[in-house]
PyMOL commands that place a pseudoatom at each C-alpha (Angstrom):
pseudoatom trace, name=CA, resn=MET, resi=1, chain=A, elem=C, hetatm=0, pos=[0.000, 0.000, 0.000]
pseudoatom trace, name=CA, resn=ALA, resi=2, chain=A, elem=C, hetatm=0, pos=[1.183, 3.476, -0.707]
pseudoatom trace, name=CA, resn=PRO, resi=3, chain=A, elem=C, hetatm=0, pos=[1.583, 5.417, 2.535]
pseudoatom trace, name=CA, resn=PHE, resi=4, chain=A, elem=C, hetatm=0, pos=[-1.354, 7.489, 3.753]
pseudoatom trace, name=CA, resn=VAL, resi=5, chain=A, elem=C, hetatm=0, pos=[-1.971, 10.048, 6.495]
pseudoatom trace, name=CA, resn=VAL, resi=6, chain=A, elem=C, hetatm=0, pos=[-5.211, 11.015, 8.237]
pseudoatom trace, name=CA, resn=THR, resi=7, chain=A, elem=C, hetatm=0, pos=[-5.666, 13.624, 10.979]
pseudoatom trace, name=CA, resn=HIS, resi=8, chain=A, elem=C, hetatm=0, pos=[-8.493, 14.559, 13.278]
pseudoatom trace, name=CA, resn=ASP, resi=9, chain=A, elem=C, hetatm=0, pos=[-8.835, 17.533, 15.615]
pseudoatom trace, name=CA, resn=THR, resi=10, chain=A, elem=C, hetatm=0, pos=[-10.668, 17.108, 18.893]
pseudoatom trace, name=CA, resn=LEU, resi=11, chain=A, elem=C, hetatm=0, pos=[-11.462, 19.106, 22.008]
pseudoatom trace, name=CA, resn=LEU, resi=12, chain=A, elem=C, hetatm=0, pos=[-10.004, 16.275, 24.103]
pseudoatom trace, name=CA, resn=SER, resi=13, chain=A, elem=C, hetatm=0, pos=[-6.709, 16.946, 25.824]
pseudoatom trace, name=CA, resn=PRO, resi=14, chain=A, elem=C, hetatm=0, pos=[-3.671, 15.183, 24.317]
pseudoatom trace, name=CA, resn=GLU, resi=15, chain=A, elem=C, hetatm=0, pos=[-3.690, 12.753, 27.259]
pseudoatom trace, name=CA, resn=GLN, resi=16, chain=A, elem=C, hetatm=0, pos=[-7.401, 11.929, 26.784]
pseudoatom trace, name=CA, resn=ALA, resi=17, chain=A, elem=C, hetatm=0, pos=[-6.998, 11.532, 23.013]
pseudoatom trace, name=CA, resn=TRP, resi=18, chain=A, elem=C, hetatm=0, pos=[-3.942, 9.306, 23.558]
pseudoatom trace, name=CA, resn=ALA, resi=19, chain=A, elem=C, hetatm=0, pos=[-5.844, 7.050, 25.935]
pseudoatom trace, name=CA, resn=ARG, resi=20, chain=A, elem=C, hetatm=0, pos=[-8.586, 6.583, 23.332]
pseudoatom trace, name=CA, resn=ILE, resi=21, chain=A, elem=C, hetatm=0, pos=[-6.414, 5.955, 20.273]
pseudoatom trace, name=CA, resn=THR, resi=22, chain=A, elem=C, hetatm=0, pos=[-4.208, 3.460, 22.136]
pseudoatom trace, name=CA, resn=ASP, resi=23, chain=A, elem=C, hetatm=0, pos=[-7.139, 1.422, 23.483]
pseudoatom trace, name=CA, resn=TRP, resi=24, chain=A, elem=C, hetatm=0, pos=[-6.536, -1.330, 20.918]
pseudoatom trace, name=CA, resn=PRO, resi=25, chain=A, elem=C, hetatm=0, pos=[-9.623, -3.520, 21.532]
pseudoatom trace, name=CA, resn=THR, resi=26, chain=A, elem=C, hetatm=0, pos=[-11.900, -0.485, 21.064]
pseudoatom trace, name=CA, resn=HIS, resi=27, chain=A, elem=C, hetatm=0, pos=[-10.584, -0.021, 17.500]
pseudoatom trace, name=CA, resn=ALA, resi=28, chain=A, elem=C, hetatm=0, pos=[-12.475, -3.185, 16.550]
pseudoatom trace, name=CA, resn=ARG, resi=29, chain=A, elem=C, hetatm=0, pos=[-15.826, -1.498, 17.250]
pseudoatom trace, name=CA, resn=PHE, resi=30, chain=A, elem=C, hetatm=0, pos=[-15.228, 0.610, 14.136]
pseudoatom trace, name=CA, resn=VAL, resi=31, chain=A, elem=C, hetatm=0, pos=[-13.558, -1.924, 11.802]
pseudoatom trace, name=CA, resn=PRO, resi=32, chain=A, elem=C, hetatm=0, pos=[-16.078, -4.273, 10.173]
pseudoatom trace, name=CA, resn=LEU, resi=33, chain=A, elem=C, hetatm=0, pos=[-15.807, -7.998, 10.932]
pseudoatom trace, name=CA, resn=THR, resi=34, chain=A, elem=C, hetatm=0, pos=[-12.782, -7.472, 13.200]
pseudoatom trace, name=CA, resn=ARG, resi=35, chain=A, elem=C, hetatm=0, pos=[-11.904, -8.225, 16.804]
pseudoatom trace, name=CA, resn=ILE, resi=36, chain=A, elem=C, hetatm=0, pos=[-8.660, -7.279, 18.552]
pseudoatom trace, name=CA, resn=GLU, resi=37, chain=A, elem=C, hetatm=0, pos=[-6.887, -9.210, 21.265]
pseudoatom trace, name=CA, resn=VAL, resi=38, chain=A, elem=C, hetatm=0, pos=[-3.924, -7.828, 23.197]
pseudoatom trace, name=CA, resn=THR, resi=39, chain=A, elem=C, hetatm=0, pos=[-1.570, -10.764, 23.765]
pseudoatom trace, name=CA, resn=THR, resi=40, chain=A, elem=C, hetatm=0, pos=[0.816, -9.192, 26.298]
pseudoatom trace, name=CA, resn=PRO, resi=41, chain=A, elem=C, hetatm=0, pos=[0.125, -7.928, 29.818]
pseudoatom trace, name=CA, resn=PRO, resi=42, chain=A, elem=C, hetatm=0, pos=[-0.593, -4.217, 30.471]
pseudoatom trace, name=CA, resn=PRO, resi=43, chain=A, elem=C, hetatm=0, pos=[0.412, -1.468, 30.398]
pseudoatom trace, name=CA, resn=ASN, resi=44, chain=A, elem=C, hetatm=0, pos=[0.876, -0.455, 26.746]
pseudoatom trace, name=CA, resn=GLY, resi=45, chain=A, elem=C, hetatm=0, pos=[4.447, 0.283, 25.728]
pseudoatom trace, name=CA, resn=VAL, resi=46, chain=A, elem=C, hetatm=0, pos=[7.354, -1.013, 23.686]
pseudoatom trace, name=CA, resn=GLY, resi=47, chain=A, elem=C, hetatm=0, pos=[6.875, -4.750, 23.273]
pseudoatom trace, name=CA, resn=THR, resi=48, chain=A, elem=C, hetatm=0, pos=[3.064, -4.748, 23.564]
pseudoatom trace, name=CA, resn=ARG, resi=49, chain=A, elem=C, hetatm=0, pos=[1.652, -7.144, 20.972]
pseudoatom trace, name=CA, resn=PHE, resi=50, chain=A, elem=C, hetatm=0, pos=[-1.879, -7.539, 19.682]
pseudoatom trace, name=CA, resn=THR, resi=51, chain=A, elem=C, hetatm=0, pos=[-3.730, -9.222, 16.848]
pseudoatom trace, name=CA, resn=ALA, resi=52, chain=A, elem=C, hetatm=0, pos=[-6.586, -7.863, 14.782]
pseudoatom trace, name=CA, resn=ARG, resi=53, chain=A, elem=C, hetatm=0, pos=[-8.567, -10.828, 13.438]
pseudoatom trace, name=CA, resn=THR, resi=54, chain=A, elem=C, hetatm=0, pos=[-10.794, -9.998, 10.470]
pseudoatom trace, name=CA, resn=ALA, resi=55, chain=A, elem=C, hetatm=0, pos=[-13.052, -12.859, 9.455]
pseudoatom trace, name=CA, resn=VAL, resi=56, chain=A, elem=C, hetatm=0, pos=[-16.384, -14.089, 8.188]
pseudoatom trace, name=CA, resn=GLY, resi=57, chain=A, elem=C, hetatm=0, pos=[-16.986, -17.389, 9.929]
pseudoatom trace, name=CA, resn=LYS, resi=58, chain=A, elem=C, hetatm=0, pos=[-13.812, -19.445, 9.811]
pseudoatom trace, name=CA, resn=TYR, resi=59, chain=A, elem=C, hetatm=0, pos=[-12.375, -17.549, 6.834]
pseudoatom trace, name=CA, resn=GLY, resi=60, chain=A, elem=C, hetatm=0, pos=[-10.186, -14.576, 7.624]
pseudoatom trace, name=CA, resn=PHE, resi=61, chain=A, elem=C, hetatm=0, pos=[-6.729, -13.258, 8.358]
pseudoatom trace, name=CA, resn=ASP, resi=62, chain=A, elem=C, hetatm=0, pos=[-4.687, -11.935, 11.271]
pseudoatom trace, name=CA, resn=ASP, resi=63, chain=A, elem=C, hetatm=0, pos=[-2.968, -8.550, 11.387]
pseudoatom trace, name=CA, resn=ILE, resi=64, chain=A, elem=C, hetatm=0, pos=[-0.268, -9.116, 14.035]
pseudoatom trace, name=CA, resn=MET, resi=65, chain=A, elem=C, hetatm=0, pos=[1.249, -5.941, 15.482]
pseudoatom trace, name=CA, resn=GLU, resi=66, chain=A, elem=C, hetatm=0, pos=[3.944, -4.991, 17.977]
pseudoatom trace, name=CA, resn=ILE, resi=67, chain=A, elem=C, hetatm=0, pos=[4.692, -1.593, 19.487]
pseudoatom trace, name=CA, resn=VAL, resi=68, chain=A, elem=C, hetatm=0, pos=[8.308, -0.702, 18.715]
pseudoatom trace, name=CA, resn=GLU, resi=69, chain=A, elem=C, hetatm=0, pos=[8.271, 2.960, 19.845]
pseudoatom trace, name=CA, resn=TRP, resi=70, chain=A, elem=C, hetatm=0, pos=[6.158, 4.519, 22.595]
pseudoatom trace, name=CA, resn=THR, resi=71, chain=A, elem=C, hetatm=0, pos=[6.140, 8.009, 24.055]
pseudoatom trace, name=CA, resn=ALA, resi=72, chain=A, elem=C, hetatm=0, pos=[2.935, 9.088, 25.786]
pseudoatom trace, name=CA, resn=PRO, resi=73, chain=A, elem=C, hetatm=0, pos=[2.110, 12.816, 25.710]
pseudoatom trace, name=CA, resn=ALA, resi=74, chain=A, elem=C, hetatm=0, pos=[3.243, 14.615, 28.858]
pseudoatom trace, name=CA, resn=ASP, resi=75, chain=A, elem=C, hetatm=0, pos=[4.279, 18.093, 29.985]
pseudoatom trace, name=CA, resn=GLY, resi=76, chain=A, elem=C, hetatm=0, pos=[3.229, 19.673, 26.696]
pseudoatom trace, name=CA, resn=GLN, resi=77, chain=A, elem=C, hetatm=0, pos=[5.204, 17.178, 24.607]
pseudoatom trace, name=CA, resn=PRO, resi=78, chain=A, elem=C, hetatm=0, pos=[3.442, 15.146, 21.886]
pseudoatom trace, name=CA, resn=GLY, resi=79, chain=A, elem=C, hetatm=0, pos=[2.787, 11.414, 22.104]
pseudoatom trace, name=CA, resn=ARG, resi=80, chain=A, elem=C, hetatm=0, pos=[3.908, 8.945, 19.452]
pseudoatom trace, name=CA, resn=CYS, resi=81, chain=A, elem=C, hetatm=0, pos=[3.478, 5.200, 18.955]
pseudoatom trace, name=CA, resn=ARG, resi=82, chain=A, elem=C, hetatm=0, pos=[4.956, 3.149, 16.122]
pseudoatom trace, name=CA, resn=LEU, resi=83, chain=A, elem=C, hetatm=0, pos=[3.575, -0.304, 15.325]
pseudoatom trace, name=CA, resn=GLU, resi=84, chain=A, elem=C, hetatm=0, pos=[5.266, -2.894, 13.159]
pseudoatom trace, name=CA, resn=LYS, resi=85, chain=A, elem=C, hetatm=0, pos=[2.888, -5.269, 11.368]
pseudoatom trace, name=CA, resn=ARG, resi=86, chain=A, elem=C, hetatm=0, pos=[4.458, -8.712, 11.617]
pseudoatom trace, name=CA, resn=GLY, resi=87, chain=A, elem=C, hetatm=0, pos=[1.927, -11.178, 10.293]
pseudoatom trace, name=CA, resn=ARG, resi=88, chain=A, elem=C, hetatm=0, pos=[2.055, -13.295, 7.159]
pseudoatom trace, name=CA, resn=ALA, resi=89, chain=A, elem=C, hetatm=0, pos=[-1.016, -11.618, 5.685]
pseudoatom trace, name=CA, resn=ILE, resi=90, chain=A, elem=C, hetatm=0, pos=[-0.259, -7.935, 6.411]
pseudoatom trace, name=CA, resn=ARG, resi=91, chain=A, elem=C, hetatm=0, pos=[3.194, -6.320, 6.450]
pseudoatom trace, name=CA, resn=GLY, resi=92, chain=A, elem=C, hetatm=0, pos=[4.242, -2.731, 7.129]
pseudoatom trace, name=CA, resn=TRP, resi=93, chain=A, elem=C, hetatm=0, pos=[3.924, -0.147, 9.885]
pseudoatom trace, name=CA, resn=ALA, resi=94, chain=A, elem=C, hetatm=0, pos=[1.607, 2.430, 11.422]
pseudoatom trace, name=CA, resn=GLU, resi=95, chain=A, elem=C, hetatm=0, pos=[2.368, 5.516, 13.513]
pseudoatom trace, name=CA, resn=LEU, resi=96, chain=A, elem=C, hetatm=0, pos=[-0.162, 7.205, 15.775]
pseudoatom trace, name=CA, resn=SER, resi=97, chain=A, elem=C, hetatm=0, pos=[0.593, 10.591, 17.295]
pseudoatom trace, name=CA, resn=VAL, resi=98, chain=A, elem=C, hetatm=0, pos=[-1.194, 13.201, 19.380]
pseudoatom trace, name=CA, resn=GLN, resi=99, chain=A, elem=C, hetatm=0, pos=[-0.187, 16.802, 20.017]
pseudoatom trace, name=CA, resn=ALA, resi=100, chain=A, elem=C, hetatm=0, pos=[-1.765, 19.842, 21.577]
pseudoatom trace, name=CA, resn=HIS, resi=101, chain=A, elem=C, hetatm=0, pos=[-3.704, 21.897, 19.045]
pseudoatom trace, name=CA, resn=GLY, resi=102, chain=A, elem=C, hetatm=0, pos=[-5.821, 24.942, 19.864]
pseudoatom trace, name=CA, resn=ALA, resi=103, chain=A, elem=C, hetatm=0, pos=[-8.119, 24.201, 22.815]
pseudoatom trace, name=CA, resn=GLY, resi=104, chain=A, elem=C, hetatm=0, pos=[-7.670, 20.438, 22.367]
pseudoatom trace, name=CA, resn=SER, resi=105, chain=A, elem=C, hetatm=0, pos=[-5.446, 18.176, 20.342]
pseudoatom trace, name=CA, resn=ARG, resi=106, chain=A, elem=C, hetatm=0, pos=[-4.698, 16.821, 16.888]
pseudoatom trace, name=CA, resn=ALA, resi=107, chain=A, elem=C, hetatm=0, pos=[-4.328, 13.088, 16.294]
pseudoatom trace, name=CA, resn=THR, resi=108, chain=A, elem=C, hetatm=0, pos=[-2.490, 11.770, 13.252]
pseudoatom trace, name=CA, resn=TRP, resi=109, chain=A, elem=C, hetatm=0, pos=[-2.472, 8.244, 11.820]
pseudoatom trace, name=CA, resn=ARG, resi=110, chain=A, elem=C, hetatm=0, pos=[0.268, 7.418, 9.292]
pseudoatom trace, name=CA, resn=GLU, resi=111, chain=A, elem=C, hetatm=0, pos=[0.440, 3.985, 7.754]
pseudoatom trace, name=CA, resn=GLU, resi=112, chain=A, elem=C, hetatm=0, pos=[2.174, 1.997, 5.079]
pseudoatom trace, name=CA, resn=ALA, resi=113, chain=A, elem=C, hetatm=0, pos=[0.941, -1.574, 5.136]
pseudoatom trace, name=CA, resn=SER, resi=114, chain=A, elem=C, hetatm=0, pos=[-0.567, -3.975, 2.688]
pseudoatom trace, name=CA, resn=PRO, resi=115, chain=A, elem=C, hetatm=0, pos=[-1.599, -7.539, 2.113]
pseudoatom trace, name=CA, resn=ALA, resi=116, chain=A, elem=C, hetatm=0, pos=[1.532, -9.594, 1.469]
pseudoatom trace, name=CA, resn=LYS, resi=117, chain=A, elem=C, hetatm=0, pos=[0.559, -10.546, -2.101]
pseudoatom trace, name=CA, resn=LEU, resi=118, chain=A, elem=C, hetatm=0, pos=[-1.044, -7.279, -3.228]
pseudoatom trace, name=CA, resn=PRO, resi=119, chain=A, elem=C, hetatm=0, pos=[-0.101, -6.505, -6.845]
pseudoatom trace, name=CA, resn=LYS, resi=120, chain=A, elem=C, hetatm=0, pos=[1.706, -3.198, -7.397]
pseudoatom trace, name=CA, resn=PHE, resi=121, chain=A, elem=C, hetatm=0, pos=[-1.128, -1.774, -9.521]
pseudoatom trace, name=CA, resn=ALA, resi=122, chain=A, elem=C, hetatm=0, pos=[-3.563, -2.097, -6.568]
pseudoatom trace, name=CA, resn=GLU, resi=123, chain=A, elem=C, hetatm=0, pos=[-1.518, -0.010, -4.112]
pseudoatom trace, name=CA, resn=ARG, resi=124, chain=A, elem=C, hetatm=0, pos=[-3.322, 3.288, -4.796]
pseudoatom trace, name=CA, resn=ALA, resi=125, chain=A, elem=C, hetatm=0, pos=[-6.754, 1.753, -4.251]
pseudoatom trace, name=CA, resn=SER, resi=126, chain=A, elem=C, hetatm=0, pos=[-5.495, 0.076, -1.081]
pseudoatom trace, name=CA, resn=ALA, resi=127, chain=A, elem=C, hetatm=0, pos=[-4.144, 3.392, 0.271]
pseudoatom trace, name=CA, resn=ALA, resi=128, chain=A, elem=C, hetatm=0, pos=[-7.431, 5.161, -0.553]
pseudoatom trace, name=CA, resn=SER, resi=129, chain=A, elem=C, hetatm=0, pos=[-9.441, 2.503, 1.289]
pseudoatom trace, name=CA, resn=GLY, resi=130, chain=A, elem=C, hetatm=0, pos=[-7.000, 2.684, 4.231]
pseudoatom trace, name=CA, resn=ARG, resi=131, chain=A, elem=C, hetatm=0, pos=[-7.441, 6.461, 4.397]
pseudoatom trace, name=CA, resn=LEU, resi=132, chain=A, elem=C, hetatm=0, pos=[-11.233, 6.084, 4.461]
pseudoatom trace, name=CA, resn=LEU, resi=133, chain=A, elem=C, hetatm=0, pos=[-11.302, 3.239, 6.993]
pseudoatom trace, name=CA, resn=PHE, resi=134, chain=A, elem=C, hetatm=0, pos=[-8.718, 4.579, 9.434]
pseudoatom trace, name=CA, resn=GLY, resi=135, chain=A, elem=C, hetatm=0, pos=[-9.959, 8.154, 9.107]
pseudoatom trace, name=CA, resn=ARG, resi=136, chain=A, elem=C, hetatm=0, pos=[-13.344, 6.829, 10.267]
pseudoatom trace, name=CA, resn=VAL, resi=137, chain=A, elem=C, hetatm=0, pos=[-11.730, 4.839, 13.092]
pseudoatom trace, name=CA, resn=LEU, resi=138, chain=A, elem=C, hetatm=0, pos=[-9.834, 7.919, 14.295]
pseudoatom trace, name=CA, resn=ARG, resi=139, chain=A, elem=C, hetatm=0, pos=[-12.974, 10.100, 14.207]
pseudoatom trace, name=CA, resn=LYS, resi=140, chain=A, elem=C, hetatm=0, pos=[-15.080, 7.513, 16.030]
pseudoatom trace, name=CA, resn=LEU, resi=141, chain=A, elem=C, hetatm=0, pos=[-12.443, 6.916, 18.710]
pseudoatom trace, name=CA, resn=LEU, resi=142, chain=A, elem=C, hetatm=0, pos=[-12.097, 10.624, 19.428]
pseudoatom trace, name=CA, resn=ASP, resi=143, chain=A, elem=C, hetatm=0, pos=[-15.688, 11.774, 19.014]
pseudoatom trace, name=CA, resn=GLY, resi=144, chain=A, elem=C, hetatm=0, pos=[-17.387, 8.759, 20.616]
for i in range(1, 144): cmd.bond("trace and resi %d" % i, "trace and resi %d" % (i + 1))
show_as sticks, trace
zoom trace
């Protein structure tokens, strides 16, 4: 997938927005046919692993992720989390960040990930669908 970026401004503080966008199981409420299981003990941080399972019945795939960078927002500094996608079906990375913006904060989702066998010609369509899906997820997480 070609890389994409989505942002969303919210009246939530950076700390509140961070708590929402790093609540991994809640992401599944806004991704069709998907459930998310964190496979390491809390709290979130470098080394946290989780799997997003997207399926219809017994047919589906796993998006296995691990946090490789983690800095929560604090003392006016932005927060940033980088995930590496380590499954057989989906490869790539995602970065989530939150920073103070106006009376609230701005959250940004950057991602470059794709199905392992996606043909080159389909990358643009994949990035466009990623922008739509994860833009919706970000809005729902922060406005819900």
